[in-house]
N, C-alpha and C positions, 0 to 999 in steps of 0.2 A: 209934255204933261198937259192935260186939259185943265182948265182953271177950276173945275168943280170935282176933280178926282182927288183921292187921298194921296198925299205926297209920300210915296213909298221910299224915297231916299232917306227918310228919317227913321225907318225901321232897320234892324239888323238884316243883313243880306239874306240869311236863311228864312227869315219871316217874310221878307218882301217876295222871295221866290214862291213861297207857299201861297201868298195872296194872289200873285200873278197866275200861278198854275190853276188855282180854284176859279179865277175869273175866266181863263181860257177854256178849261176842261169842263167846268160845271156851270158856268154862267153866273157865278156869285159876284155881285157888285163889289169892287175892291174896297170901297169905303165901308160897307157893312162888314166885310171879312176882316179888314185891318182893325176896325174899332172893336169888333168882337174878340179878336186875339188880344188886344190891349186890355180889354175888360177881364178876360180870363186870366191874364197875367197878373192883374191887380188882385184878383180873388186868390190866386195861388200865393202871392206875396203876403196877403193879409196884413196883420199888424206886426209882422216879424221885423220889418225895417222901417226906418223913418227917412224922409226926404227933407234935406235942409233947403228951404225955399229962400230964406233970407238969413243973415247972420244970427238973428235971435228967434227964428221961427222954424220949427220942424213940424211935419205932418206925415200922415200915412200916405201910401200910394193908392188909396181907395178911389176907384172910378165908378161912377154911376153911368149906365148906358141906356139910352132910349134910341131905338132905330125907327126912324120916321120915313114912311113911304107908302105908296098906294098898295092895295091888296094885290098880291102876286108879284111884288117887287123883289122877291127872294130875301126877305129880312130874316126869317127864321132859320133857313139852312146854314148860313155862315155862323150864326150864334150857336146853333146846335153843334156844329163842327168844332168850334173853339172851346166850348164848355164840357163836351162829352167826357173827356178824360177826368175832369174834376167831378162830374156827376157820378162816375163809376167809383172813384175814391170815396166820395161822400156817402154813397149807398153802402159801401163796405163798412164805413165808420158807424152808420146807423144800425146795420145788422149786428156788428160787434157789440155796440152799446145795448141793444135789446137783449142779446144773449147774456151779457154781463148783468143786466138788470134782473133778468129771470133768475140767474144764480144767486144774486144778492137777495132778492125777495124770498127765495126758497130758504136761504141760510138764515134770514131774519125770523122766519117762522119757527125754526128749530132751536134758536138760542133762548136762553132764559131771559125774562124781562127785567133783569136787574139793571141798575143804572149804569154800571161800568160796561156791561156788555152792550147796552144801547149806544153809549157814546163811542165805543170802539167800532161798532157796526156802522154808525153814521159817518165816521171818518173814512171808512172803506167803501162808501157808496160809489158806484161807478160814475164816471164823468163822460159826458158826450163830447165827441170831437167833431160833431156835425158843423159844417161851415157854409152850407148852402141850404136855404129854406125854399122848398118848392110848394109846400102847403101854405098858402099865403093868407090863412085866416089870422085874425088878431090874436086869438088864443094860442095858436101854434107859435107865432112870433114871440109872445111872452115866455112860453116854455123854453124856446131856444135861447133867447136873450138871458133868461135867468140862469140857464145852465152854462152858457159861454162866458158871460160877463159878471155873473153873480150880482146883478143890478137890483133885483127885487126879491 
C-alpha cells in the first residue's frame, strides 16, 4: 500500500473490490471512490441508526465530504457513481410528493371552508421524503428542512 492511498483493508471486501475495479477500469482515484462510497452510505443510513462513540455519547453516522484535487483529477465521476442510485430514489420521492401535493391542493379547493374540514385537510397534507438537496439556494434549503425536520 502506498502511504497516500486509501486503506482498502478497512472496507468490506465487496466494496474494496468495487473501488479497485473502478481504479483499474475507469481510472478513478481510489481515495475519491472510497470516500464517495462512504459518503453515500452515510446518506442512505441517515438518522435511522446511532453510533455509540463513547459510553455516554451517541451520534449519527453523518459524513460530510469535500473532494480536493486539481481540475481533471476525476473527483466528480466517483461521487456520481456512488450517489447515483440515491439520486434516482430521491427523484422518485420528489415526483411522488409533487403528485400528492397536486391532488391535495385540488381536494382543498373542493372542500367547504369549515373549520373541521380545514383541520382534517391539514392533517392529511402530503409529507416530502426528499433526502438530498440539489438546488442549493437558501430558500430551498429552508423548504426542505421545514418539511423534513419541522424546525421552522
